C-alpha positions in Angstrom: 2.2 1.2 36.1 3.8 0.4 39.4 2.6 -2.9 40.9 5.0 -3.6 43.9 6.5 -1.3 46.5 9.1 -1.8 49.2 9.6 1.1 51.6 12.6 2.7 53.2 12.7 5.5 55.7 15.3 8.2 54.8 17.2 9.9 57.5 19.6 11.9 55.3 18.9 15.3 53.8 17.2 15.1 50.4 17.8 17.7 47.6 15.4 20.6 47.7 14.8 21.0 44.0 14.3 18.9 41.0 17.3 20.4 39.3 19.6 19.8 42.3 18.4 16.2 42.6 19.0 15.6 38.9 22.5 17.1 39.2 23.4 14.8 42.0 22.0 11.8 40.2 24.3 12.6 37.3 27.1 11.3 39.6 25.7 7.8 39.0 24.1 8.3 35.6 23.6 5.2 33.4 26.4 4.4 31.0 26.0 1.6 28.4 27.7 -1.7 29.3 31.3 -1.8 27.9 32.4 -4.6 25.6 34.2 -6.4 28.5 31.7 -5.5 31.2 29.1 -7.9 32.5 26.8 -5.3 34.0 26.3 -1.6 34.1 23.8 0.4 36.2 22.8 4.0 36.8 20.0 6.5 36.7 18.2 7.6 33.5 15.4 9.9 32.8 12.3 8.2 34.4 9.8 9.4 31.8 10.0 9.5 28.0 9.5 12.9 26.3 9.8 14.8 29.6 13.2 16.4 29.2 16.7 15.3 30.2 16.4 15.6 33.9 17.1 12.3 35.8 14.1 12.8 38.0 10.6 14.2 37.8 8.9 16.0 40.7 5.1 15.6 40.9 2.6 15.9 43.7 5.3 16.2 46.4 7.2 13.2 45.1 10.4 12.7 43.2 10.4 9.9 40.6 13.6 8.2 39.7 14.5 5.2 37.5 17.5 2.9 37.8 18.5 1.1 34.6 20.5 -2.2 34.9 22.1 -3.4 31.7 23.7 -6.8 31.5 25.2 -9.1 28.9 23.4 -12.4 28.3 26.0 -15.1 28.0 24.5 -18.6 28.7 26.7 -21.0 30.7 25.9 -23.7 28.1 27.5 -21.6 25.3 30.7 -21.1 27.4 30.8 -24.9 28.2 30.4 -25.8 24.5 33.1 -23.5 23.4 35.4 -24.7 26.2 35.1 -28.3 24.9 36.6 -27.2 21.6 39.3 -25.1 23.4 40.3 -28.1 25.5 40.4 -30.4 22.5 42.7 -27.9 20.7 45.0 -27.8 23.8 45.2 -31.6 23.9 46.0 -31.8 20.2 48.7 -29.1 20.6 50.3 -30.5 23.8 49.5 -34.2 23.7 48.2 -34.1 27.3 45.1 -33.0 29.3 45.2 -29.5 30.8 45.7 -29.2 34.5 42.9 -27.7 36.7 44.6 -24.3 36.6 45.1 -24.5 32.8 41.5 -25.5 32.3 40.4 -22.5 34.4 42.6 -20.2 32.3 41.1 -21.7 29.1 37.6 -21.0 30.4 38.6 -17.4 31.2 39.9 -17.0 27.7 36.6 -18.4 26.2 34.6 -16.2 28.5 36.6 -13.1 27.5 36.2 -13.8 23.8 32.4 -14.5 24.0 31.5 -11.7 26.3 31.7 -8.8 23.8 29.5 -10.8 21.4 26.8 -11.4 24.0 23.4 -9.8 23.7 22.5 -6.9 26.0 19.3 -6.7 28.1 18.1 -3.9 30.3 16.0 -4.1 33.5 14.5 -0.9 35.0 13.5 -0.3 38.6 11.5 2.9 39.4 11.5 4.5 42.8 9.8 7.6 44.2 10.6 9.7 47.3 7.6 11.0 49.3 8.8 14.2 50.7 6.1 14.6 53.4 6.9 11.1 54.8 10.6 11.0 54.2 10.0 7.6 52.7 11.5 6.1 49.5 9.3 3.7 47.7 11.1 1.2 45.4 8.9 -0.3 42.8 10.0 -3.9 43.4 9.1 -6.6 45.9 12.6 -8.1 45.5 15.0 -6.9 48.2 17.9 -7.2 45.8 16.5 -4.7 43.4 15.8 -2.3 46.2 19.4 -2.6 47.4 20.7 -1.8 43.9 18.6 1.4 44.0 19.9 2.4 47.4 23.5 1.5 46.6 23.4 3.6 43.4 21.8 6.5 45.4 24.6 6.3 47.9 27.1 6.5 45.0 25.3 9.6 43.6 24.9 11.4 47.0 28.1 10.3 48.6 26.1 8.8 51.5 22.5 7.9 52.3 21.0 6.7 55.6 18.1 4.4 54.7 16.4 1.7 56.7 13.4 -0.6 55.9 10.2 1.1 57.0 8.9 -0.2 60.3 6.3 0.9 62.8 6.2 0.8 66.5 3.6 -2.0 66.4 4.0 -5.0 64.1 1.8 -5.0 61.0 0.8 -8.6 61.7 -1.7 -7.4 64.4 -3.4 -5.1 61.9 -3.6 -7.7 59.2 -5.1 -10.2 61.7 -7.8 -7.6 62.8 -8.7 -6.9 59.3 -8.9 -10.6 58.5 -11.2 -11.3 61.4 -13.4 -8.4 60.5 -12.3 -6.1 63.4 -10.0 -3.7 61.5 -10.1 0.0 60.9 -12.9 1.2 58.5 -10.3 2.3 55.9 -9.3 -1.3 55.3 -11.6 -3.9 53.7 -10.8 -7.6 53.3 -9.7 -8.7 49.9 -9.7 -12.2 48.4 -6.1 -13.4 48.9 -4.2 -14.5 52.0 -1.0 -16.4 53.0 -0.8 -18.1 56.4 2.2 -19.5 58.2 2.6 -22.1 60.9 4.9 -20.4 63.4 6.3 -23.7 64.6 7.2 -24.6 61.0 8.1 -21.3 59.2 8.4 -23.0 55.8 4.9 -24.4 56.1 2.4 -22.0 54.4 -1.2 -22.1 53.3 -2.3 -19.9 50.4 -5.8 -18.7 49.7 -6.4 -17.2 46.3 -9.6 -15.6 45.0 -11.8 -17.0 47.9 -14.1 -15.5 50.5 -11.7 -15.0 53.4 -14.6 -14.1 55.7 -15.9 -17.6 55.6 -15.8 -19.6 58.8 -13.8 -22.4 57.1 -11.0 -20.0 56.2 -11.0 -18.1 59.5 -10.9 -21.3 61.5 -7.2 -21.8 60.4 -6.2 -18.6 62.1 -8.2 -19.3 65.2 -6.5 -22.7 65.4 -3.0 -21.2 65.4 -1.9 -20.2 61.9 -0.5 -16.7 61.5 -1.4 -14.1 58.8 1.7 -13.4 56.8 0.2 -11.7 53.7 -3.3 -10.3 53.2 -5.3 -8.9 50.3 -6.7 -5.5 51.1 -8.8 -2.7 49.8 -7.9 0.7 51.1 -10.4 3.6 50.9 -12.4 1.7 48.3 -9.9 2.8 45.6 -6.6 1.0 46.2 -6.3 -2.8 46.1 -3.2 -4.7 47.0 -1.7 -7.4 49.1 0.3 -6.3 52.2 2.7 -8.5 54.1 3.9 -8.2 57.7 7.1 -6.6 56.5 5.0 -3.8 54.9 5.8 -4.8 51.4 3.0 -4.0 48.9 2.3 -6.4 46.0 -0.3 -6.5 43.2 -1.1 -2.9 43.6 -4.2 -1.8 41.5 -6.0 1.5 41.5 -9.7 1.4 40.8 -11.1 3.8 38.3 -7.8 4.4 36.5 -9.4 3.2 33.3 -10.9 6.6 32.9 -7.5 8.0 32.1 -7.1 5.7 29.0 -8.7 8.4 26.8 -5.6 10.5 27.4 -3.4 8.0 25.7 -3.7 9.4 22.2 -4.0 13.0 23.2 -1.1 13.3 25.6 0.8 10.2 27.0 2.8 12.4 29.3 -0.3 13.9 30.8 -1.7 10.4 31.3 1.4 9.3 33.1 1.5 12.4 35.3 -2.2 11.9 36.2 -1.6 8.2 37.1 1.5 8.9 39.1 -0.1 11.8 41.0 -3.1 9.6 41.9 -0.7 6.8 43.0 1.4 9.0 45.2 -1.6 10.5 46.9 -3.0 7.0 47.7 0.3 5.6 48.8 0.8 8.6 51.1 -2.7 8.1 52.6 -2.0 4.4 53.0 1.2 5.1 54.9 -0.6 7.7 57.0 -3.2 5.2 57.9 -0.6 2.5 58.8 1.2 5.1 60.8 -2.0 5.9 62.7 -3.0 2.4 63.5 0.5 1.0 64.2 1.6 3.6 66.7 3.8 5.7 64.4 7.1 5.1 62.6 9.7 3.2 64.5 12.5 5.0 62.8 
């Protein structure tokens, strides 16, 4: 299940129906990597055994999945083959190749090896919360999120999306929760990262410790800034949240009760987990919206 989330506020119109959305995503549907292509990406059906649509609408959310397929060609393999190619050039011409000729030989080697390289696929899920006009990309890496947004722009023709931000910085809320003075919906977890604002690269990480202890809190009172904090939300959702509103290590309590659906109906289990996740993420965003003064965009 989804573990990380990076949020974007969507200002463009979003397709009204599942069928229309799927039809538009077909403009950027996944196609396998060609023999001379290094990478191919596009949208595919987000759930197995749920039909051919390129999206799935559940609980007021549209689920998408980007597939990125690339050829694995290690640099060491190219380098080794190039040694043999250069040796053959020297034997044939009785001289060393120039820089330009060596570059051309390397391109020849690369072009010959690329079709033989193994293929690997990475997948990035995303879901659009219609009530919030927010796209949640299931990755903490900004590069993966940009790939999803760029491919959506290719599918839709255009897409206005900006990183989710609130009128008040999340840092203030994280600090209040850390010091035991936060809203009742948020409880302190057992993980934290602090930064020295005078030395941004200097960080202190606390993992699986009692963050309410005076020893830990003394670091913030002495000037360190909360950059990332483990939280429990509504007693059901656990995660870490950073000051850029990126969710990591997301875990839903009680989800083990759905395991009995595995053998009976895997699709039903997936739908139940996704519905629960969307409901909790929507409630989390609503709480952040309330305590941080509303959306800034």
